[in-house]
C-alpha positions, 0 to 999 in steps of 0.5 A, a space after each residue: 890572355 892566351 893560356 898555353 898548354 904544357 905537355 905533361 907527359 913530356 915534362 915527366 919524361 924529361 924530369 925522369 931522365 934528369 933524375 936518372 942521370 943524377 942517380 948515375 952521378 951527373 951534376 946540374 949546374 944553375 946560375 943561382 939558388 932560386 933556380 935550385 929551389 924551382 927545379 927541386 919543387 918540379 921534382 928533380 932530386 940529386 946533386 945540383 950546384 950553383 955556378 958560383 960553387 962550380 967556379 970555386 971547384 974549378 979555381 981549387 983545381 978539383 979534378 973534373 975529368 970524366 964527370 958529367 954535367 947538365 948546364 941549365 943556365 937562363 936562356 937570355 944573352 947572359 945565360 947563353 954566354 955563361 953556357 958557352 964559357 962553362 961548357 968550354 972550360 969543363 970540356 977542357 978539363 975532361 968533363 962531359 957536358 950533357 947538352 940534350 938536357 938543356 935542349 930538352 928544357 927549351 923544347 918543353 916550352 918552359 920559361 927562359 928563366 929557370 927560376 920561373 919553371 916551377 911557378 910556370 908549371 903549377 899555373 898551367 897544370 892542374 894538380 901538378 903536385 899530385 901528378 908529380 908525386 904519383 908519376 915520379 915515384 
């Protein structure tokens, strides 16, 4: 069985960048609640919503102009389709989509299903919880 190494420094940098954008008012949008839980356990803290919640806001006519969004949908065929559709919709409403966060996720080698990201990391990085707690203060 091949055991992959994960670049812990790059992961911590990515999490810090995401948290910094969240502090500035950006929102992460994911497919479901399990994705929210996984990202939260990784150390991401801030406004995270599901696709369902975003669609509800869009249907209600909420003004999204000028708001920033990080779209972290799964990297399967359906996730790519959702990403394209939602990105187009948000940009048409004047919102900003921060694509470099999605690209960064993939460059880290994290799993295609976002909900698996936390379990993937804890299986590969000894003492992840302690590293996360120390590094993300």
